[in-house]
N, C-alpha and C positions, 0 to 999 in steps of 0.2 A: 439522483441518480442516478444507477449504474442503466449506460445503454447496450449492447451484449446485441447486436446486429452481425452476420454473415457478410464475407464484401464491403467493408468498408476501411478507411483510412487509421480511425482509434485505436493507439496504443496500448497492451494494458500492460499491468504490470504485476507478478505475482511475486507477494512474497514471504515465505514460511520463515516465523520464526520461532526455536526454541528454548525454554525458559522453562527457571527453575518455577514450582505453584506458585509462592512464596514473594515473586520478582512478580508475576503475572501480573496486577492491578498497576504496578507502580512503573510497567515497562509500557502498557497502554495507555496508561495517563500521557505518559511522555510523545506515545506517539498519535496521544492522539489531540498534544498542542502542536506537531511538525505536520497533522492534517489540513487542520483552520490556517497555518502555516503555507503549504501548496496550496489552499482554494483559492487565494488570491495570489496563483502567480499565471502567466498566461499558459492557455494550453490544457489550461485542468476540466478536468469534464468529472471527474468521482474518484474519491474514497471511500472502499469500506473497512471494518477491520474487522474482526473476527475474533472471538478466545476461544479457545480447546473447554470441555468444560471438565475436563480433566484438570488445566489448567497448564497445562503444562509446555501451548502451544499460541502462536498470535499469525494467522492472517493476515493479509493489507493483500487489497485488492483494488489497485486502483488505475485507472482510463484514463489517458489525457490525447489528447488532437494530435500530436504528430511526436515521434521520438526525440527532433531536433530540442524540443520546451520541452522535452520530459527531463535530459538531457544538463541543461542550462537550467531548471529552476534544483536539481539532483545537485549540483555543483555552488550554487548559490552560498555565500559564508554567512544570510541569516538561517537557513537552513542546517547544514554542518556543524553551528555551534555548540547545539547537543546532545551532537553524534558519540561524543568519546563517553557520556552518561551513559546514553543505549548501549553502547559496544559492555558496560561492567556489568547492564543490568541481564544480558540479554548472553546465553550458552554459544547459538545458532545464527546466521538470516543468509536465508536462500533465495535470491532474488532473482528472478527469472520474466521474459519481455517473452509477448504471448501473442497469438492471432486467434480470433473466433474463426473455427471452421465450420461450426453448426449447432444450431438455433432450432428447439422441437420447446414448444411449449403446451399445457393444460388446456381443456374447454374450458372457455369461460364463460 
């Protein structure tokens, strides 16, 4: 479960992926496979995958304990092995690291 709180040490990576609508299901399947691998890596907190209703985008919301452990997981040969196929399925991949600056919740 994602933990979105202000002023913590969690690293958040949000990746926007552009894809042709007919390739979205296969790209999402490959991302799900990679997410299960990442879930077993040190420092993992959560991964949430989102697909756009028009079929053109996927958003990956990833949380890790710290930047160093996230980088180590990304450099793993096991993670990288399917990357070329992912590049073939997608038009653009745009990852960036973020920190939470504000959280506002609705009444419960």
